[in-house]
A tleap script that builds the chain and sets N, CA, C and O, in Angstrom:
source leaprc.protein.ff14SB
mol = sequence {
  NMET PRO TYR ILE ASN LEU GLN ILE THR LYS
  GLY ALA THR ARG GLN GLN LYS ALA GLN LEU
  VAL LYS GLU PHE THR GLU SER LEU VAL ARG
  VAL LEU GLY LYS LYS PRO GLU HIE ILE HIE
  ILE VAL ILE GLN GLU ILE ASP GLY SER ASP
  TRP GLY PHE ALA GLY GLU LEU SER ASP ASP
  ASP GLN CALA
}
set mol.1.N position { -38.862 -106.324 149.725 }
set mol.1.CA position { -38.637 -105.777 148.402 }
set mol.1.C position { -38.462 -106.921 147.408 }
set mol.1.O position { -37.352 -107.432 147.261 }
set mol.2.N position { -39.516 -107.333 146.726 }
set mol.2.CA position { -39.357 -108.363 145.702 }
set mol.2.C position { -38.499 -107.863 144.545 }
set mol.2.O position { -38.597 -106.711 144.123 }
set mol.3.N position { -37.670 -108.750 144.053 }
set mol.3.CA position { -36.792 -108.453 142.921 }
set mol.3.C position { -36.876 -109.613 141.940 }
set mol.3.O position { -36.645 -110.765 142.310 }
set mol.4.N position { -37.202 -109.311 140.703 }
set mol.4.CA position { -37.256 -110.321 139.652 }
set mol.4.C position { -36.201 -109.975 138.617 }
set mol.4.O position { -36.130 -108.843 138.138 }
set mol.5.N position { -35.375 -110.973 138.273 }
set mol.5.CA position { -34.406 -110.822 137.194 }
set mol.5.C position { -34.875 -111.743 136.080 }
set mol.5.O position { -34.728 -112.962 136.169 }
set mol.6.N position { -35.433 -111.166 135.044 }
set mol.6.CA position { -36.010 -111.913 133.936 }
set mol.6.C position { -35.030 -111.895 132.767 }
set mol.6.O position { -34.690 -110.831 132.251 }
set mol.7.N position { -34.586 -113.059 132.357 }
set mol.7.CA position { -33.654 -113.162 131.240 }
set mol.7.C position { -34.389 -113.752 130.050 }
set mol.7.O position { -34.994 -114.820 130.137 }
set mol.8.N position { -34.324 -113.027 128.928 }
set mol.8.CA position { -34.979 -113.459 127.700 }
set mol.8.C position { -34.011 -113.282 126.537 }
set mol.8.O position { -33.062 -112.503 126.618 }
set mol.9.N position { -34.265 -114.016 125.451 }
set mol.9.CA position { -33.463 -113.775 124.263 }
set mol.9.C position { -33.906 -112.456 123.642 }
set mol.9.O position { -35.047 -112.025 123.807 }
set mol.10.N position { -32.976 -111.821 122.921 }
set mol.10.CA position { -33.258 -110.513 122.318 }
set mol.10.C position { -34.397 -110.604 121.321 }
set mol.10.O position { -34.615 -111.638 120.689 }
set mol.11.N position { -35.118 -109.502 121.196 }
set mol.11.CA position { -36.172 -109.435 120.191 }
set mol.11.C position { -37.512 -108.944 120.694 }
set mol.11.O position { -38.392 -108.644 119.887 }
set mol.12.N position { -37.697 -108.851 121.998 }
set mol.12.CA position { -38.975 -108.363 122.530 }
set mol.12.C position { -39.093 -106.862 122.291 }
set mol.12.O position { -38.110 -106.126 122.379 }
set mol.13.N position { -40.294 -106.428 121.991 }
set mol.13.CA position { -40.536 -104.999 121.805 }
set mol.13.C position { -40.658 -104.310 123.166 }
set mol.13.O position { -40.808 -104.966 124.197 }
set mol.14.N position { -40.592 -103.001 123.150 }
set mol.14.CA position { -40.769 -102.232 124.380 }
set mol.14.C position { -42.155 -102.511 124.972 }
set mol.14.O position { -42.307 -102.641 126.186 }
set mol.15.N position { -43.157 -102.599 124.100 }
set mol.15.CA position { -44.526 -102.875 124.547 }
set mol.15.C position { -44.620 -104.248 125.216 }
set mol.15.O position { -45.300 -104.386 126.234 }
set mol.16.N position { -43.966 -105.243 124.678 }
set mol.16.CA position { -43.974 -106.575 125.284 }
set mol.16.C position { -43.287 -106.563 126.644 }
set mol.16.O position { -43.756 -107.198 127.588 }
set mol.17.N position { -42.175 -105.838 126.740 }
set mol.17.CA position { -41.474 -105.745 128.026 }
set mol.17.C position { -42.341 -105.037 129.059 }
set mol.17.O position { -42.396 -105.447 130.218 }
set mol.18.N position { -43.014 -103.979 128.636 }
set mol.18.CA position { -43.900 -103.249 129.547 }
set mol.18.C position { -45.016 -104.164 130.050 }
set mol.18.O position { -45.383 -104.109 131.224 }
set mol.19.N position { -45.551 -104.997 129.174 }
set mol.19.CA position { -46.605 -105.932 129.568 }
set mol.19.C position { -46.076 -106.957 130.569 }
set mol.19.O position { -46.763 -107.295 131.533 }
set mol.20.N position { -44.858 -107.453 130.344 }
set mol.20.CA position { -44.260 -108.395 131.288 }
set mol.20.C position { -44.102 -107.768 132.670 }
set mol.20.O position { -44.440 -108.384 133.681 }
set mol.21.N position { -43.586 -106.541 132.708 }
set mol.21.CA position { -43.395 -105.847 133.983 }
set mol.21.C position { -44.741 -105.659 134.681 }
set mol.21.O position { -44.862 -105.886 135.885 }
set mol.22.N position { -45.737 -105.249 133.924 }
set mol.22.CA position { -47.073 -105.033 134.492 }
set mol.22.C position { -47.642 -106.328 135.066 }
set mol.22.O position { -48.149 -106.342 136.187 }
set mol.23.N position { -47.558 -107.415 134.298 }
set mol.23.CA position { -48.175 -108.658 134.731 }
set mol.23.C position { -47.419 -109.336 135.875 }
set mol.23.O position { -48.039 -109.924 136.761 }
set mol.24.N position { -46.089 -109.262 135.863 }
set mol.24.CA position { -45.331 -109.798 136.999 }
set mol.24.C position { -45.656 -109.002 138.263 }
set mol.24.O position { -45.822 -109.577 139.339 }
set mol.25.N position { -45.745 -107.693 138.130 }
set mol.25.CA position { -46.078 -106.845 139.277 }
set mol.25.C position { -47.461 -107.203 139.813 }
set mol.25.O position { -47.640 -107.378 141.018 }
set mol.26.N position { -48.436 -107.311 138.914 }
set mol.26.CA position { -49.796 -107.662 139.342 }
set mol.26.C position { -49.831 -109.009 140.058 }
set mol.26.O position { -50.566 -109.177 141.032 }
set mol.27.N position { -49.041 -109.965 139.580 }
set mol.27.CA position { -49.000 -111.285 140.216 }
set mol.27.C position { -48.441 -111.210 141.635 }
set mol.27.O position { -48.980 -111.829 142.552 }
set mol.28.N position { -47.363 -110.451 141.812 }
set mol.28.CA position { -46.769 -110.330 143.145 }
set mol.28.C position { -47.704 -109.601 144.108 }
set mol.28.O position { -47.758 -109.922 145.295 }
set mol.29.N position { -48.433 -108.629 143.592 }
set mol.29.CA position { -49.409 -107.918 144.421 }
set mol.29.C position { -50.529 -108.874 144.821 }
set mol.29.O position { -50.907 -108.933 145.991 }
set mol.30.N position { -51.061 -109.622 143.857 }
set mol.30.CA position { -52.194 -110.520 144.100 }
set mol.30.C position { -51.811 -111.719 144.969 }
set mol.30.O position { -52.520 -112.052 145.919 }
set mol.31.N position { -50.698 -112.361 144.647 }
set mol.31.CA position { -50.333 -113.605 145.328 }
set mol.31.C position { -49.660 -113.364 146.675 }
set mol.31.O position { -49.954 -114.049 147.655 }
set mol.32.N position { -48.755 -112.385 146.718 }
set mol.32.CA position { -47.970 -112.161 147.941 }
set mol.32.C position { -48.397 -110.931 148.737 }
set mol.32.O position { -47.907 -110.705 149.843 }
set mol.33.N position { -49.309 -110.136 148.178 }
set mol.33.CA position { -49.755 -108.940 148.875 }
set mol.33.C position { -48.702 -107.841 148.940 }
set mol.33.O position { -48.727 -107.006 149.844 }
set mol.34.N position { -47.785 -107.840 147.990 }
set mol.34.CA position { -46.721 -106.827 147.986 }
set mol.34.C position { -47.225 -105.518 147.398 }
set mol.34.O position { -48.165 -105.506 146.603 }
set mol.35.N position { -46.596 -104.419 147.792 }
set mol.35.CA position { -46.936 -103.109 147.247 }
set mol.35.C position { -46.185 -102.915 145.928 }
set mol.35.O position { -44.988 -103.191 145.853 }
set mol.36.N position { -46.879 -102.443 144.892 }
set mol.36.CA position { -46.238 -102.270 143.587 }
set mol.36.C position { -44.982 -101.407 143.635 }
set mol.36.O position { -44.024 -101.653 142.902 }
set mol.37.N position { -44.991 -100.398 144.499 }
set mol.37.CA position { -43.841 -99.483 144.567 }
set mol.37.C position { -42.605 -100.135 145.192 }
set mol.37.O position { -41.521 -99.551 145.178 }
set mol.38.N position { -42.766 -101.332 145.736 }
set mol.38.CA position { -41.629 -102.041 146.320 }
set mol.38.C position { -41.085 -103.143 145.401 }
set mol.38.O position { -40.113 -103.819 145.738 }
set mol.39.N position { -41.713 -103.310 144.258 }
set mol.39.CA position { -41.342 -104.394 143.341 }
set mol.39.C position { -40.365 -103.884 142.289 }
set mol.39.O position { -40.603 -102.868 141.636 }
set mol.40.N position { -39.267 -104.607 142.141 }
set mol.40.CA position { -38.243 -104.257 141.146 }
set mol.40.C position { -38.117 -105.400 140.152 }
set mol.40.O position { -38.013 -106.565 140.535 }
set mol.41.N position { -38.128 -105.052 138.869 }
set mol.41.CA position { -38.006 -106.057 137.812 }
set mol.41.C position { -36.944 -105.604 136.832 }
set mol.41.O position { -36.996 -104.488 136.317 }
set mol.42.N position { -35.975 -106.477 136.575 }
set mol.42.CA position { -34.914 -106.192 135.615 }
set mol.42.C position { -35.042 -107.188 134.471 }
set mol.42.O position { -35.098 -108.397 134.696 }
set mol.43.N position { -35.087 -106.680 133.250 }
set mol.43.CA position { -35.131 -107.547 132.076 }
set mol.43.C position { -33.760 -107.509 131.415 }
set mol.43.O position { -33.268 -106.448 131.030 }
set mol.44.N position { -33.160 -108.673 131.293 }
set mol.44.CA position { -31.871 -108.794 130.614 }
set mol.44.C position { -32.094 -109.525 129.304 }
set mol.44.O position { -32.624 -110.636 129.282 }
set mol.45.N position { -31.687 -108.894 128.213 }
set mol.45.CA position { -31.800 -109.526 126.908 }
set mol.45.C position { -30.473 -110.181 126.551 }
set mol.45.O position { -29.408 -109.578 126.682 }
set mol.46.N position { -30.559 -111.418 126.101 }
set mol.46.CA position { -29.364 -112.188 125.810 }
set mol.46.C position { -29.407 -112.622 124.350 }
set mol.46.O position { -30.437 -113.078 123.855 }
set mol.47.N position { -28.281 -112.475 123.675 }
set mol.47.CA position { -28.168 -112.924 122.293 }
set mol.47.C position { -28.488 -114.407 122.186 }
set mol.47.O position { -28.132 -115.192 123.065 }
set mol.48.N position { -29.152 -114.783 121.119 }
set mol.48.CA position { -29.457 -116.196 120.895 }
set mol.48.C position { -28.209 -117.051 120.817 }
set mol.48.O position { -28.237 -118.237 121.146 }
set mol.49.N position { -27.103 -116.444 120.378 }
set mol.49.CA position { -25.843 -117.189 120.283 }
set mol.49.C position { -25.200 -117.399 121.654 }
set mol.49.O position { -24.230 -118.146 121.784 }
set mol.50.N position { -25.748 -116.731 122.678 }
set mol.50.CA position { -25.236 -116.868 124.039 }
set mol.50.C position { -26.199 -117.651 124.930 }
set mol.50.O position { -26.028 -117.683 126.149 }
set mol.51.N position { -27.202 -118.278 124.336 }
set mol.51.CA position { -28.236 -118.971 125.091 }
set mol.51.C position { -28.396 -120.362 124.484 }
set mol.51.O position { -28.644 -120.495 123.286 }
set mol.52.N position { -28.258 -121.378 125.295 }
set mol.52.CA position { -28.387 -122.735 124.777 }
set mol.52.C position { -29.388 -123.553 125.566 }
set mol.52.O position { -29.579 -123.333 126.762 }
set mol.53.N position { -30.025 -124.498 124.893 }
set mol.53.CA position { -30.904 -125.467 125.541 }
set mol.53.C position { -31.041 -126.675 124.624 }
set mol.53.O position { -30.890 -126.569 123.407 }
set mol.54.N position { -31.321 -127.791 125.208 }
set mol.54.CA position { -31.487 -129.047 124.465 }
set mol.54.C position { -30.258 -129.351 123.605 }
set mol.54.O position { -30.375 -129.952 122.537 }
set mol.55.N position { -29.095 -128.936 124.070 }
set mol.55.CA position { -27.854 -129.247 123.375 }
set mol.55.C position { -27.518 -128.348 122.207 }
set mol.55.O position { -26.557 -128.617 121.487 }
set mol.56.N position { -28.284 -127.281 121.995 }
set mol.56.CA position { -28.033 -126.375 120.877 }
set mol.56.C position { -28.167 -124.925 121.317 }
set mol.56.O position { -28.824 -124.624 122.314 }
set mol.57.N position { -27.535 -124.028 120.559 }
set mol.57.CA position { -27.729 -122.606 120.785 }
set mol.57.C position { -29.106 -122.223 120.256 }
set mol.57.O position { -29.566 -122.765 119.250 }
set mol.58.N position { -29.753 -121.299 120.929 }
set mol.58.CA position { -31.132 -120.988 120.562 }
set mol.58.C position { -31.256 -120.317 119.199 }
set mol.58.O position { -32.342 -120.308 118.619 }
set mol.59.N position { -30.160 -119.749 118.672 }
set mol.59.CA position { -30.250 -119.136 117.348 }
set mol.59.C position { -30.004 -120.147 116.230 }
set mol.59.O position { -30.122 -119.792 115.057 }
set mol.60.N position { -29.662 -121.403 116.560 }
set mol.60.CA position { -29.430 -122.421 115.527 }
set mol.60.C position { -30.702 -122.713 114.730 }
set mol.60.O position { -30.623 -123.000 113.536 }
set mol.61.N position { -31.863 -122.645 115.367 }
set mol.61.CA position { -33.118 -122.955 114.656 }
set mol.61.C position { -33.636 -121.786 113.839 }
set mol.61.O position { -34.648 -121.920 113.150 }
set mol.62.N position { -32.968 -120.645 113.901 }
set mol.62.CA position { -33.391 -119.470 113.144 }
set mol.62.C position { -32.655 -119.338 111.825 }
set mol.62.O position { -32.971 -118.452 111.030 }
set mol.63.N position { -31.688 -120.194 111.576 }
set mol.63.CA position { -30.886 -120.084 110.352 }
set mol.63.C position { -31.607 -120.655 109.160 }
set mol.63.O position { -31.073 -120.642 108.051 }
savepdb mol mol.pdb
quit
């Protein structure tokens, strides 16, 4: 049972999330031969103020 926990900053549309789920599923089917019905994907959206990289919060460049 493949399980993907995808963490992204907030702002993706429902359509974008659906595309991510579809494409990750297709990749696991193609690369690992897994059955789509056994693949679980969880998308967690995180506030930019709770996500940091390169020494800064990711929402600092949006101000």
